[in-house]
C-alpha positions in Angstrom: 89.9 102.9 81.0 90.0 106.9 82.3 93.7 107.9 83.9 94.1 110.2 86.7 97.0 111.5 88.6 97.6 110.7 92.1 100.1 111.5 94.8 101.4 108.8 97.2 102.9 109.5 100.5 105.1 107.3 102.4 104.8 107.6 106.3 106.8 105.8 109.2 107.4 105.9 112.8 111.0 104.7 113.8 110.2 104.0 117.6 107.0 102.5 119.5 106.8 105.8 121.4 106.0 107.7 118.6 102.6 106.2 118.4 99.5 108.5 119.4 96.6 106.3 120.1 93.2 107.5 120.6 92.2 108.6 124.2 89.7 105.7 124.4 88.9 102.7 122.4 85.4 102.3 120.8 82.9 100.3 123.0 82.3 97.0 121.3 85.6 97.1 119.0 88.1 94.5 118.9 90.8 93.2 116.4 91.4 89.5 115.6 94.0 87.7 114.2 92.8 85.4 111.2 94.8 82.2 110.6 94.0 79.8 107.6 91.9 82.7 105.9 89.4 81.5 103.5 90.0 83.3 100.0 86.0 84.2 99.8 86.7 85.9 103.1 89.9 87.7 102.1 88.5 88.6 98.6 85.3 90.2 100.6 87.5 92.1 102.9 89.7 93.5 100.3 87.0 94.3 97.8 84.7 95.9 100.4 87.3 97.9 102.4 89.2 98.7 99.0 86.5 99.2 96.6 85.8 103.0 97.0 89.5 103.6 97.1 90.2 101.7 93.8 92.1 98.8 95.4 92.7 96.8 92.2 95.7 94.8 92.2 94.6 91.7 94.2 91.0 91.7 92.9 91.8 88.9 90.4 93.9 86.6 92.5 93.2 83.1 92.4 92.4 80.8 95.4 96.0 79.5 95.1 97.5 82.9 94.9 95.6 83.9 98.1 96.5 81.3 100.2 100.2 81.4 99.1 100.6 84.9 100.1 98.8 84.6 103.3 100.5 81.3 104.0 103.7 83.0 104.0 105.2 83.8 107.6 105.9 87.4 106.9 102.3 88.2 106.5 100.1 88.9 109.4 96.3 89.1 108.7 93.9 90.9 111.3 90.1 91.6 111.1 88.5 94.4 113.2 85.2 93.4 114.6 82.5 96.3 115.6 79.6 95.0 118.0 80.6 91.5 116.5 80.5 92.2 112.8 83.5 92.8 110.7 84.2 96.6 110.2 87.5 96.5 108.8 91.2 94.8 108.3 94.8 95.2 108.1 97.4 93.3 106.6 101.0 93.3 108.0 104.3 92.4 105.9 107.5 92.0 107.3 110.4 92.9 105.2 113.9 91.7 105.2 115.4 94.9 106.8 113.2 94.4 109.6 110.6 96.6 109.0 106.9 96.1 109.1 104.8 97.4 106.4 100.9 98.0 107.1 100.3 96.9 103.4 96.7 97.5 103.6 94.3 98.8 106.2 90.8 100.3 106.1 87.1 100.2 107.2 83.8 98.8 105.5 82.2 101.8 104.0 79.4 101.3 106.7 81.6 101.8 109.5 83.4 105.1 108.2 83.0 108.0 110.6 82.2 106.1 113.9 85.6 106.5 115.3 87.3 103.3 114.5 90.0 104.5 112.1 92.2 105.7 114.6 91.7 102.5 116.9 92.5 100.4 114.0 95.8 102.2 113.1 96.8 102.2 116.4 96.0 98.6 116.7 97.9 98.0 113.4 101.2 100.0 114.8 101.0 98.3 118.6 100.8 94.9 116.6 103.6 95.6 114.2 105.9 96.9 117.1 105.2 93.8 119.3 106.6 91.5 116.3 109.7 93.3 116.4 109.4 95.8 113.7 112.4 98.1 113.4 110.4 100.6 111.8 106.6 100.6 110.8 105.7 102.3 107.5 102.8 102.5 104.9 101.9 104.3 102.3 98.6 106.3 101.5 97.7 108.0 98.0 95.1 111.1 96.9 92.5 108.1 95.5 92.3 107.1 99.4 89.7 108.3 101.9 90.4 111.8 102.8 90.5 111.1 106.4 93.5 108.8 105.8 96.4 110.9 105.6 95.2 113.2 108.5 94.5 110.1 110.6 97.9 108.6 110.0 99.4 111.9 110.8 97.7 112.3 114.2 98.9 108.4 115.2 102.3 109.8 115.1 103.5 108.9 111.6 105.9 111.1 109.9 106.0 111.8 106.1 109.2 110.8 104.6 108.6 110.5 100.7 106.1 111.3 98.2 105.9 110.6 94.2 103.3 111.3 91.8 101.8 108.6 89.4 99.3 107.5 87.0 96.3 105.3 87.7 94.2 103.7 85.3 90.7 103.6 86.7 88.1 101.2 85.5 85.3 102.6 83.2 82.7 104.7 84.9 84.9 105.1 88.2 85.2 108.4 89.6 88.8 109.8 90.3 
């Protein structure tokens, strides 16, 4: 497996007033909570949204592991629909310090570049604050889409830490 260097950037918002949402929501877009998510749907979302960006950690999770993870009272899964079809998702994780992490967020590849990214990030942040977050945070890396970091910054996130690390990519994957 090829190994590539990556930079991870941690970003946060400390107050709900820091969110800078897009002026308009995309027509036909809505975010829905998912309760009792079937493992097959979770796998599809994770693989479809994360595939181009080398999300690997959860690909081998068993059905039981997925159910256990999503069954935690601290995990919140939401799906973005555009014109009735799944277009992306986000997962929020509440931590013991009261912060809420946007653990995973992204769009299905066919929906990238259609003005949905800013809406999805804004909905995730609003959702986290509505759930009582003391701080909303996330991280992105140089393996993510090139629009990810600029989008987070446009939404009002502020970078507070970066780190360099090595990633082993599957054979044939481009870094």
